[in-house]
C-alpha positions as CSV (number, residue, x, y, z in Angstrom):
1,X,218.3,54.5,-8.7
2,X,221.1,52.7,-11.1
3,X,224.7,53.9,-10.8
4,X,224.1,54.5,-14.4
5,X,221.5,56.3,-13.8
6,X,223.1,58.9,-11.4
7,X,225.8,59.3,-13.8
8,X,223.5,60.9,-16.2
9,X,221.3,62.3,-13.9
10,X,224.5,64.3,-12.8
11,X,225.5,64.9,-16.3
12,X,222.2,65.7,-18.4
13,X,219.5,65.8,-15.8
14,X,219.0,67.7,-12.1
15,X,223.5,68.3,-11.7
16,X,224.3,69.3,-15.1
17,X,223.5,72.0,-17.6
18,X,219.5,71.2,-18.5
19,X,218.8,71.6,-14.6
20,X,220.0,73.3,-11.2
21,X,222.8,71.9,-9.8
22,X,226.9,72.7,-11.0
23,X,225.9,75.4,-13.0
24,X,223.7,77.4,-11.0
25,X,220.9,77.5,-14.0
26,X,217.6,76.2,-12.7
27,X,215.6,74.9,-15.1
28,X,213.4,76.6,-17.3
29,X,209.4,76.1,-16.2
30,X,207.1,75.5,-19.3
31,X,205.0,78.1,-20.1
32,X,201.5,78.1,-18.3
33,X,198.5,77.1,-20.8
34,X,196.2,79.8,-22.2
35,X,193.2,79.6,-20.5
36,X,190.3,77.6,-22.3
37,X,187.1,79.4,-22.8
38,X,184.2,77.7,-23.0
39,X,182.1,79.6,-25.7
40,X,180.1,77.9,-27.8
41,X,182.0,76.0,-30.6
42,X,181.2,73.3,-32.6
43,X,183.2,70.0,-31.6
44,X,185.9,69.2,-34.0
45,X,185.2,66.2,-35.8
46,X,187.2,63.0,-34.9
47,X,189.7,62.3,-37.7
48,X,189.8,58.5,-38.2
49,X,193.3,56.9,-38.5
50,X,195.2,59.3,-37.3
51,X,198.0,57.4,-35.5
52,X,199.1,58.6,-32.2
53,X,202.3,59.5,-31.5
54,X,204.5,57.3,-29.3
55,X,206.9,59.2,-27.0
56,X,210.4,59.2,-27.0
57,X,213.0,57.3,-24.9
58,X,214.1,59.7,-22.4
59,X,217.1,61.8,-23.5
60,X,218.0,65.2,-23.6
61,X,215.8,67.9,-25.9
62,X,218.9,68.2,-27.3
63,X,222.3,66.7,-27.9
64,X,224.4,67.3,-24.3
65,X,228.2,67.7,-25.3
66,X,229.4,65.4,-22.2
67,X,233.2,66.5,-22.6
68,X,232.1,70.0,-22.4
69,X,229.9,70.0,-19.1
70,X,232.6,67.1,-17.6
71,X,235.2,69.9,-17.8
72,X,233.3,72.5,-16.7
73,X,232.5,70.8,-14.0
74,X,236.1,70.1,-13.2
75,X,236.8,73.7,-13.9
76,X,234.0,75.4,-11.6
77,X,235.4,72.7,-8.5
78,X,239.0,73.5,-9.6
79,X,239.4,69.9,-9.9
80,X,242.7,67.7,-11.9
81,X,240.9,64.5,-11.5
82,X,241.7,62.7,-14.6
83,X,237.9,62.0,-15.4
84,X,238.6,60.7,-19.5
85,X,240.3,57.6,-19.0
86,X,239.6,56.7,-14.8
87,X,235.8,55.6,-13.7
88,X,236.8,56.5,-10.2
89,X,237.7,60.3,-10.9
90,X,234.2,60.6,-13.3
91,X,232.2,59.4,-9.7
92,X,234.8,61.5,-7.9
93,X,233.7,64.8,-10.2
94,X,230.2,63.8,-10.0
95,X,230.1,63.4,-6.3
96,X,229.0,59.7,-6.5
97,X,230.7,57.1,-4.1
98,X,233.7,55.4,-6.5
99,X,234.1,52.4,-4.1
100,X,234.4,49.2,-5.4
101,X,231.0,48.1,-4.2
102,X,229.6,50.8,-6.6
103,X,231.7,49.8,-9.8
104,X,230.5,46.3,-9.1
105,X,227.2,47.1,-9.6
106,X,228.4,49.4,-12.5
107,X,229.6,47.1,-14.1
108,X,226.8,44.5,-13.4
109,X,224.3,47.2,-15.1
110,X,226.3,47.8,-17.9
111,X,227.1,43.7,-18.7
112,X,230.7,43.7,-17.7
113,X,231.4,39.8,-18.2
114,X,235.4,39.6,-16.9
115,X,236.7,39.5,-12.9
116,X,234.6,42.1,-10.8
117,X,237.8,42.8,-8.9
118,X,238.6,46.2,-9.4
119,X,241.1,46.0,-11.6
120,X,242.8,48.1,-14.1
121,X,241.1,46.5,-17.1
122,X,237.5,46.4,-15.3
123,X,238.1,50.5,-14.7
124,X,239.1,50.9,-18.3
125,X,235.9,48.9,-19.7
126,X,233.9,50.9,-17.5
127,X,234.9,54.4,-18.1
128,X,234.3,53.6,-22.2
129,X,231.5,51.8,-21.5
130,X,229.9,54.9,-19.7
131,X,230.7,56.9,-22.5
132,X,229.1,54.8,-25.1
133,X,225.9,55.0,-22.8
134,X,226.2,58.6,-22.3
135,X,225.7,58.6,-26.1
136,X,223.5,56.5,-26.6
137,X,221.5,58.6,-24.4
138,X,221.5,61.6,-26.3
139,X,225.2,62.7,-25.0
140,X,228.0,64.0,-27.8
141,X,231.1,62.4,-26.9
142,X,234.2,62.6,-28.6
143,X,235.0,59.1,-30.0
144,X,238.5,58.9,-28.2
145,X,236.2,58.8,-24.8
146,X,234.3,55.9,-26.5
147,X,236.6,53.7,-28.0
């Protein structure tokens, strides 16, 4: 799993508000389908030229307020990490390895073209890029966090 996928999953998925984990709310299971009866019923006539809908990209069913989720995680943990401006703090908040190697991998995933040396420039670019990608994937992110 890519580093960004781990970040996204921690916010949207298993550890986020749409799953179990940080918020302690289990995922709602889909209701069981009603049993089908096999009584003699006429077979439905197929309708031609009805296009099959394509599956949507893997994004949350509803927009997730990224800032609220991360603030909630920080509050629950009693954390004072500066996740809004620090990629290292964001990764720590989400219990992810914030090592330089992982940040280099994340930089490569997100298309960073500068020196992957852990500089302030790289890290500031990463936090903004992560927020932009979260927004593209169904998150609601305030403009000041992604610009």
